[in-house]
C-alpha positions, 0 to 999 in steps of 0.5 A, a space after each residue: 465460516 466453511 464451505 457447506 455455508 457459503 456467504 456472498 460478498 461484493 468487493 469494490 475496488 476503485 483501484 485496478 487488480 492489474 496494478 501492483 497494488 491490487 495484486 499485493 493488498 487486495 487479491 491475496 486476502 481474497 483468494 484465502 478468504 475464498 477458501 473459508 466459504 466466502 464467494 467473491 465478486 470483485 468489481 475493480 477499475 483497470 488502467 488501460 496499459 496495465 489491463 492489456 499487459 496482465 488481463 490474462 494472468 489475473 483472470 487465470 488467478 481469480 478463476 483458480 481462486 473462484 473469485 469471479 471478477 468484473 473488471 471496468 475500464 478506469 477513465 481519467 479524463 476530464 477530471 471529476 466528470 471521468 470519476 462520476 462516470 466510473 461511480 456510475 458504472 460502479 453503482 451499475 454493475 453492483 445493483 446488477 449483481 445484487 439482482 442475481 444472488 443473495 449477497 451477505 455484505 459489501 466490502 468497499 476499498 476506500 472512499 469511491 467505493 464506499 459512495 455504493 457501500 453507504 447507498 445500498 446500505 441505506 436503501 437495501 440494509 446490506 451489511 457495508 465494511 468501509 475499508 478506508 485505506 487512509 483519509 483519502 480526501 486529505 490525501 488529494 489535498 496533501 498530495 497536490 492533486 486538489 487545490 483548496 483554492 479551486 472552488 470546485 476542488 474546495 467543494 469536492 473536499 468539503 463533500 467528501 468529509 461529510 461523506 467521511 464522518 457518514 461511512 464512520 458512523 453508518 458502516 457495519 465496521 471500519 478497517 484502518 491501516 494504522 494505530 495512528 489513524 484509529 487514534 485520530 478517528 476515535 479522538 479527534 474525529 468522531 470521539 463518540 464511536 466505539 473503538 471496537 468498530 475499528 480494526 488494524 489491518 496494515 498492508 501485509 505481506 506474503 512471508 512465504 514469498 518474501 523470505 531471504 532464506 529462498 534466495 541463494 548466494 548465486 542468484 544475488 551474484 548473478 543479479 549484482 553481474 546483471 546490474 553492472 554493480 561490483 560484488 564489494 559495493 554497498 547498495 542503497 535500495 528503493 522500491 516502488 513508484 516516485 512522485 506524489 508522496 515518495 521524495 525523490 529530491 531529498 532521497 537523492 539529496 541524502 545520497 549525496 550526503 551518503 556518498 561523502 561517507 560511503 564513496 563506493 556505493 550505488 542507489 538501486 532504484 527498483 521502479 516502474 517509473 521512467 528512468 529518465 525521471 530519476 536520472 533528471 533529478 540526479 542531475 540536478 542534485 549532483 549525483 553521478 549516473 554511474 552511482 545510479 541503477 534502475 530497474 523493474 522487475 515482476 512481484 515474485 522476483 521482487 524479494 531477490 531484487 530487495 535482498 540485494 540492498 545492504 539497506 533501503 531508503 524511502 522519504 514520504 511527504 510528512 503531512 496529516 493524512 499520512 498518519 493512516 498509511 502503511 506503506 507496503 514496501 516497509 513491510 516487504 523490506 523488513 520481512 527480507 531482513 534489510 534495514 530500512 532509513 526513513 522519515 518520521 511520522 508516516 503511520 506506525 513506521 516510527 514504533 515499528 522501526 524503533 521496536 525491533 531496531 529495523 532501522 534509522 528515523 530522520 527527524 527532519 529533511 535536511 542535510 544536518 539530520 542526513 549526516 546525523 543519521 549516516 553517522 549513527 549508521 556507521 556505528 549501529 549494528 542491525 540483526 537480520 533475524 530481529 528485522 524479519 521478526 517485526 514483519 512476522 509480527 505486524 505484516 503477516 498476511 496470514 494474521 491479516 486474513 484472520 483479521 478479515 475473516 474476524 470482522 466478516 463473522 462479527 458482522 455477519 454474527 457468524 459464530 
């Protein structure tokens, strides 16, 4: 692929580009792929509050990288009907683009977008890349977003599991975030599938941005002062949203046990969630508010905030659907050379942590397991360079872009 033979692709995402996820897990890939001779029309659904705040920034970014962005307003009420309404607008926007230019491929992020990709593959013969991002229907059940006790949601779940099989069978290629997810498809969901049809691309990290060598000691000292954290205090960090998958009560319960061994510690939350939610749960778990710090920051400042932590913690709900998940935070934390404490059973996390001695794994979310992990941590030695090496090997954005480019070439049979 080169600029002399431009290919036209439609990228459809039901996630917004003004969301942190879109900014870290969609735009960087499209920006680099556009340099390799692919012209992108990007359809996304934007939450109103984020759109108002970040529209100009994202619009400028897209224009600078020759990405033709078509943002649509995301609707969430009433449930199901709002999704059907958005789906109709997604279909209309895609069909309008197909009429204006020759489309070489439709790249669909997750299941809602894949409904359009499958439909147009069947009707128009346009190659369809299914970027699955996880077992979406199972995530809705596991996250208590849908209830199988509801006849409506049970029907919707059954519909999407049927469609999931169709996506796997009829797409031209599949992207899985994890080896564990691929294994589930090949061994249990669709044993007849050719394993070569599935490429692993985890949630990758911009290693130039997330680089501890670019964070100065003076900036770290200044941030600690700003957050009112004494220079000698141990900082346990958490990055990202709270709720659904990320288990705030359990993390605070772990911190209670942690304080028994490391009483001069602070739990720093870098999150856009309401601080009252975190402080309310801290009270319930018996954690004094003076042991908690809560702040939000821009993506460009995130490396600094991660660097301030001596160790990072995240607990993710250990359910079936999470075997296909690749926590963005893991790659970012490891890229900064910071060790991780997390629970087992989440995507390829276990394998990566063991391979690079990049942290500790907790087998059960109970006090005795917390105590055991804290005891091991007390005696452990973690090498920042080895942790960084793990991020370079598994979460490199450059490698992710290379794999996407190879998938495009394979689908389009470009030498």
